[in-house]
PLY file of the C-alpha trace (Angstrom):
ply
format ascii 1.0
element vertex 132
property float x
property float y
property float z
element edge 131
property int vertex1
property int vertex2
end_header
-27.49 -6.74 18.93
-24.97 -6.02 16.21
-21.37 -7.23 16.38
-18.04 -6.08 15.07
-18.53 -8.56 12.23
-21.56 -6.58 11.05
-19.48 -3.44 10.53
-16.76 -5.45 8.80
-19.36 -6.79 6.39
-20.86 -3.34 5.73
-17.46 -1.76 5.10
-16.30 -4.69 2.99
-19.36 -4.37 0.75
-18.85 -0.60 0.41
-15.20 -1.02 -0.60
-15.53 -4.21 -2.64
-18.23 -2.56 -4.75
-16.17 0.58 -5.35
-13.39 1.76 -7.66
-10.89 0.89 -4.91
-11.12 -2.83 -5.64
-9.86 -2.40 -9.20
-7.38 0.35 -8.26
-5.30 -1.79 -5.88
-2.92 -4.54 -6.97
-3.93 -6.84 -4.11
-7.19 -7.48 -2.32
-9.63 -6.21 0.27
-9.44 -8.27 3.47
-11.20 -8.50 6.81
-9.06 -8.46 9.98
-5.61 -9.23 8.56
-3.36 -8.87 5.57
-2.15 -12.05 3.86
1.20 -13.16 5.26
4.09 -12.03 3.11
2.00 -9.83 0.83
4.09 -7.44 -1.23
1.21 -5.77 -3.10
-1.33 -3.07 -2.32
-3.91 -4.41 0.11
-6.80 -3.00 2.10
-7.52 -4.43 5.56
-10.68 -3.68 7.53
-10.81 -4.22 11.30
-13.02 -3.10 14.14
-12.52 -1.98 17.71
-15.07 -3.02 20.38
-18.72 -2.15 19.89
-21.01 -1.00 22.70
-24.20 -2.79 23.69
-27.62 -1.26 24.21
-30.21 0.30 21.96
-27.88 2.73 20.19
-24.62 0.91 19.54
-21.38 2.79 18.86
-18.05 1.66 17.58
-14.96 2.45 15.56
-13.45 0.65 12.61
-10.21 1.01 10.69
-9.56 0.81 6.98
-5.84 0.34 6.39
-4.50 0.84 2.86
-1.08 -0.80 2.42
1.27 0.49 -0.28
4.74 -1.02 -0.82
7.61 1.42 -0.51
9.27 2.53 -3.74
12.86 2.92 -4.78
14.10 6.51 -4.39
17.63 6.60 -5.73
19.77 4.47 -3.41
17.05 4.07 -0.80
13.41 3.06 -0.38
10.67 5.34 0.85
6.93 5.78 1.05
5.05 6.10 -2.22
3.11 9.13 -1.00
1.53 9.85 -4.37
0.06 6.35 -4.55
-1.00 6.50 -0.90
-2.83 9.79 -1.54
-4.52 8.46 -4.68
-5.80 5.28 -3.02
-6.87 7.21 0.08
-9.02 9.53 -2.00
-10.67 6.62 -3.79
-11.39 4.94 -0.45
-12.73 8.16 1.08
-15.12 8.58 -1.82
-16.39 5.03 -1.28
-16.95 5.30 2.48
-17.76 8.91 3.30
-20.98 9.45 5.21
-23.03 6.29 4.73
-26.48 6.27 6.23
-29.37 3.84 6.26
-32.34 3.22 8.54
-30.22 0.89 10.67
-26.71 2.37 10.66
-24.48 5.32 9.83
-20.72 5.61 9.50
-18.30 8.37 8.63
-14.55 9.00 8.47
-13.25 10.80 11.57
-9.51 10.95 10.86
-6.62 9.75 8.74
-3.02 8.97 9.58
-0.02 7.32 7.88
2.16 4.60 9.40
5.41 2.86 8.43
6.00 -0.88 8.56
9.79 -1.05 8.05
9.96 -4.84 8.42
7.72 -5.29 5.35
8.99 -2.19 3.51
5.46 -0.88 3.41
3.57 2.19 4.52
-0.13 2.28 5.16
-2.85 4.86 5.43
-5.26 4.40 8.32
-8.78 5.73 7.90
-10.59 5.72 11.25
-14.34 5.37 10.95
-17.00 5.92 13.61
-20.29 4.12 13.25
-23.67 3.87 14.90
-26.24 1.12 14.74
-29.79 2.30 15.39
-32.47 0.20 17.08
-34.97 -1.45 14.77
-38.52 -1.89 15.94
0 1
1 2
2 3
3 4
4 5
5 6
6 7
7 8
8 9
9 10
10 11
11 12
12 13
13 14
14 15
15 16
16 17
17 18
18 19
19 20
20 21
21 22
22 23
23 24
24 25
25 26
26 27
27 28
28 29
29 30
30 31
31 32
32 33
33 34
34 35
35 36
36 37
37 38
38 39
39 40
40 41
41 42
42 43
43 44
44 45
45 46
46 47
47 48
48 49
49 50
50 51
51 52
52 53
53 54
54 55
55 56
56 57
57 58
58 59
59 60
60 61
61 62
62 63
63 64
64 65
65 66
66 67
67 68
68 69
69 70
70 71
71 72
72 73
73 74
74 75
75 76
76 77
77 78
78 79
79 80
80 81
81 82
82 83
83 84
84 85
85 86
86 87
87 88
88 89
89 90
90 91
91 92
92 93
93 94
94 95
95 96
96 97
97 98
98 99
99 100
100 101
101 102
102 103
103 104
104 105
105 106
106 107
107 108
108 109
109 110
110 111
111 112
112 113
113 114
114 115
115 116
116 117
117 118
118 119
119 120
120 121
121 122
122 123
123 124
124 125
125 126
126 127
127 128
128 129
129 130
130 131
């Protein structure tokens, strides 16, 4: 049986070996963002995975981008968010092997006012196939 840690490892390898790693000012992390980070980070986490022969699950890739100064205020850096999202999408779109497949199912943006950050959430469905 596969676990949520298997999908974290697969996604981490896909992103760590891509242009996204050098494009961000921070790092690629599993499960949580470093406390107090003020740079661009990517965090991978997973929701529960089913048991059985054909296992199904969902993972998240969150791309954090610090807000930018806009005159007398701060706001989301939507251009940077869009750029990093596209790089990530290129790295993780439609991956297949004999033992698994994963693909992006949706994207949404969120604000984190307490850290003056916005992040892009890429939701990814995956399947693990039985090996005989």
